C-alpha angles and dihedrals in degrees: 000000000000092000090051092051092047093050089052092050092049094050096045100037098045093042096045118025122359112184148305142242124246134180116288111271109230097032112140111233139176115214123207107201131201091242090061099257121134114203132176133199149116121299113249097170136355129188137157087269098055150300138272120206141177099244119202113212124167092337093310122113115215131177110234130180125203129189116235091242090061095052117087097180142356121211114197131202113262133029127262113282123226091277092054095247121149125191114251111347096127106136103043139029109226114216097212098149113112091238090059098055114121113272096011101103109147126225109288110264146093129053143260127218114206121189109228112189128161141038125329106254096018111057094355103056136155086260091055095053095040094050096044092046091049092051091049092050092049090050090059096247118159093201137031118196119197110207096209131200113164142146090211129258145192118356097205091055091047091066091053089051092049092053092046093053091047089058091059097051094090089060104036140009114248125209134177124209129184130180097168137031117346113165144158114347090008091058091052090049091054095045090054095046129110093243127013126183132169138198127232092261095052121128110194139178139031100130100167110158113237135192133186111268128217090270092049093254120124116260131178116261119248119281094251094058093043090051092051092049091046090054091053093051093042088062090051092051092047094054088056092050095250124134111269092201088071090059091056090051091049094052108028120056092201092059120095136194130212124187137207100214094191090084131066111254096022117259106240130210132185091226144025118285141125119292125243091269094043093263121143110255123243117234112236099174131014134208091255097062144036119244120266120171140193119227092262093048091049090053093047090053093048092243093127135038094237150314115264131184095221134022088234089065091070092073088062091054098047118068108246136137116259096012091181094057125095105213098191142004100262094182091058092048091051092048092052096049095042090046092056092047094045092053093052095044091047088049091052091055092044093050092047090056092045095049090049091052092048093051093050090049090050091050092052091049090051091050089053091048092245098121119081125208091250089051091051090050091054091050092049089049090053092050090050091054090051091050090051091051090046088057089052091054093044092054098035105040116050095196091054089049092047091049094050093045096044101039101035107014091241116164132190089252091056093052091047090049089053091051091050093048093048090048091053091046092049089053092048091054093057 
């Protein structure tokens, strides 16, 4: 019976979930609590719900647990390294910069430039944009510019990012700038943004929607789904005053674009016809390709607000107070947020590998008759605790949820099903 249970766990757990990342046990932290106390100690356990530490008081070591809602700030041993990584800090971003202190919002003005490099839904998550926007708002900036370089990413996460950025537009103007590669989901994000500028070296477009095929290789989604998604993002482009016909050409290979070059910007059409002055139209995109543009082509088609030589020039084109003032160190903010995300995502992968190895080892022990029923029950209990903590991360950390959904197709219902099955299995092994 034990061998049968273990085989079931191996197949389901390895194929579905894997593991999770927690704070580093042994980190030295200082907790600032809502009741005014400041306590230091070593981390014993850390989850989205709270933290347990070995607290040293008057020569006595005591285990103490604190709920996340009771912790105002966590200071961790060691400074940020050159990559912006900080040990631990996985369930909360601490706003320790002077500009972020409660009640110290500066006069609105100036701008912030935030490097945004990586894939949508991996490095560039809802969490990344929300945290950097919040920091910029609290610094008093009137404009945040995301200097974007991205191959694309996950479409379902892109919509969450779009909605999050929209919520900040009452407090701060948001611009995107690219002078390199900007493809797929990243191109759609830029086309739907409040302000969008490019450099002369920009390459922009190619937003075909892919899914994983039966053999694991990417394949384009069916025409019906692509058409529905194109319609959604056409509406987003139209509300920004950008040509929706470009969105169709970015997403759907069968779409085409023709341009009347006698106007500035060009007047675009989804099919061949005569221009407004009787001129023959120029074909920009055919039915055998998806649209990719240079910076100059994007400007000619009205897809961007302009071509600028430097990202700093955008502040002069967008109406803000103190356009020559940098309100906050955007590079530092990006390093902090990306460092936190990278640690957790790396931890997720590491735990998945470790859990898989442990399960295989358990199965081999069971096959050799070296694993007792009580031992199997302890292992199942441990896996159930990990599943419960995974649920905490899934619900409490959007970038962990995005990673699990995008990389492994894991949903909340799947995690809950795992918890229920492990609970039943634990009971059966009693």
